[in-house]
C-alpha positions, 0 to 999 in steps of 0.5 A: 797228809801231814804224816810223811813216810810209812808207818811200820811197827814191830809188835813186842808184846801185848802192850808195846810196839817199836817203830821200825821207821821214823814217824814225821808229822808236819803240823798244818796249823803251826808249820813245825815238824816233829819226828819220832825216831825209829826204834822208839818204843810206844804203847800207842794209847796210855789210857785205862782200857774201860771195855765199852768206851775203849771199844769205840775210842781205842786203837784209832790214830796210831801214828798220832798216838806214837808221836804223842807218846814221844812228845810226852817222853821228851817234854820239849814242848808244853803238854797243851801243844803235844795234846793238840798235835795229837788232835791234829793227827787224829783229824788228819788220819781218822777223820780225813779217811771218812772225808775221802770216802764222802768225796768219792761217793755219789747219790744215795751213798753220800748220805751215810758217808757224811754221817761217818764224817760227823761220827768220826769227828765226834769220836776224835773230839771225845778221845782228845778232850776228856781222854788225853787232855784230862786223864793224861796228866798223871802220865805227864807228871810221872815223866816230868818227875822221872826226867827231873830225878834222872830216873829211867823214863819207862822202866816198864817198857820191854828190853828190845833185842832187834836181832831175832831169827824170826825177823830174817828171811832165809 
């Protein structure tokens, strides 16, 4: 698995969440490592919520999406590389779970599991190609503009007071 560690988040409101532990991604194709630090605030998928399309494609690959958001915010690599890392993460989590189910199944149970692999691969590709590569350009350019002008990167993200009494066990 290219992701290391536990994926622990804290939900801040309806849109935003904060990473409680770092998300470390080791790319199997390029061999590099990318780490999203604990405390990073993400919305997982910065895409428009088209109702029926989001029902099929949304909410998948949250680890990869958090890592992708951090790559967009930092802009240390090219957009193509960050987008491809998201696709790698989707294949490693979302599709790999279906492959594990296929290898564990036998007999007549293997047939639906095979089509689950195909379906999830198609969904991951549909989510990546038009959703991220094409429709994420405004977000990429917005962060590039804000970074060049020295503006805050995400003024819409909530302020986090991580010392609330609900988080402690008495």
